[in-house]
Backbone bond lengths (Angstrom), bond angles and torsions (degrees), N, CA, C in turn:
res aa  C-N    CA-C-N  psi(-1)  N-CA   C-N-CA  omega(-1)  CA-C   N-CA-C  phi
1 M - - - 1.413 - - 1.547 113.40 -
2 L 1.299 116.74 -41.17 1.374 124.82 -179.05 1.661 108.97 -64.36
3 Y 1.349 115.25 -41.78 1.443 118.34 173.73 1.514 113.75 -57.08
4 L 1.277 116.26 -37.02 1.475 120.65 178.21 1.592 108.46 -61.84
5 I 1.244 118.60 -36.45 1.410 122.07 -177.45 1.588 109.20 -77.24
6 A 1.361 114.69 -43.57 1.419 119.19 -175.94 1.514 115.32 -64.75
7 I 1.375 118.93 -35.43 1.437 119.61 -173.98 1.555 109.99 -61.61
8 P 1.446 117.59 -53.41 1.473 112.19 -179.07 1.451 114.67 -70.72
9 T 1.355 118.33 -21.34 1.376 123.38 -175.70 1.602 106.60 -71.66
10 A 1.267 117.45 -28.32 1.449 122.67 -179.88 1.507 112.60 -61.53
11 F 1.308 114.90 -29.11 1.593 116.44 177.48 1.524 111.39 -72.24
12 F 1.257 122.10 -18.83 1.461 124.71 -177.22 1.505 114.83 -111.45
13 A 1.322 117.68 -39.56 1.480 119.70 -176.57 1.546 105.32 -147.29
14 E 1.302 114.74 91.28 1.457 122.56 -178.16 1.597 109.21 -55.96
15 W 1.230 119.56 -42.06 1.465 120.06 -173.82 1.414 111.76 -62.69
16 V 1.391 118.65 -31.47 1.464 123.32 -178.97 1.465 109.22 -72.48
17 A 1.426 116.19 -44.19 1.373 116.92 -176.66 1.628 110.44 -69.01
18 E 1.326 117.10 -32.57 1.409 120.15 174.38 1.512 112.52 -65.81
19 G 1.302 114.67 -35.29 1.509 119.04 175.90 1.631 111.14 -64.27
20 I 1.378 111.69 -38.33 1.423 116.08 177.80 1.595 110.44 -65.09
21 Y 1.362 116.55 -44.69 1.476 117.11 177.08 1.582 111.84 -61.24
22 V 1.282 117.99 -39.62 1.421 121.20 173.65 1.552 111.97 -58.62
23 L 1.324 114.10 -44.87 1.532 116.86 177.77 1.504 109.43 -59.67
24 V 1.180 120.80 -49.40 1.575 126.14 177.72 1.533 108.10 -52.77
25 A 1.311 119.18 -46.02 1.498 120.93 178.20 1.522 108.64 -63.36
26 M 1.224 117.13 -45.70 1.506 118.71 178.85 1.541 112.56 -61.84
27 I 1.294 116.57 -38.44 1.510 118.38 174.69 1.500 111.44 -60.37
28 W 1.366 118.08 -40.67 1.419 118.62 178.40 1.473 115.62 -65.43
29 L 1.442 116.55 -28.39 1.428 118.86 -179.45 1.508 114.80 -78.54
30 I 1.297 115.80 -21.79 1.553 119.38 -178.03 1.552 107.82 -83.06
31 P 1.348 115.36 118.81 1.376 120.01 -179.11 1.542 111.13 -59.73
32 D 1.303 117.57 148.70 1.435 120.05 177.07 1.506 108.77 -99.71
33 R 1.347 114.35 128.37 1.521 118.31 -172.83 1.469 108.98 -65.82
34 R 1.392 121.39 -35.35 1.435 120.75 175.71 1.436 116.80 -52.94
35 I 1.422 117.51 -40.80 1.382 119.83 -174.73 1.552 108.70 -80.22
36 E 1.329 117.43 -29.15 1.458 120.73 172.09 1.467 115.27 -63.38
37 R 1.360 117.15 -39.58 1.438 124.15 174.99 1.566 113.29 -64.74
38 F 1.320 112.13 -41.11 1.457 117.77 178.90 1.402 111.48 -65.34
39 L 1.259 119.48 -44.10 1.512 121.60 -179.87 1.543 111.50 -69.15
40 E 1.295 119.08 -34.51 1.450 121.87 177.43 1.485 107.58 -68.78
41 N 1.309 126.01 -41.30 1.424 126.81 -173.59 1.598 105.59 -77.96
42 K 1.291 121.87 -21.79 1.443 126.21 -178.42 1.571 107.57 -73.79
43 D 1.334 118.29 -36.85 1.438 121.17 -178.29 1.480 112.53 -74.00
44 T 1.270 120.19 -17.99 1.461 123.54 -176.99 1.505 112.38 -89.51
């Protein structure tokens, strides 16, 4: 969803679009607690 916002924004304000891309990258780096819990329960 954020990519859909960033692409047209890049035509008007490149720095805003780049900020959105960085935000998406940061979201991918933060581990999701639900996935961690699922993997912990799966091992037991």
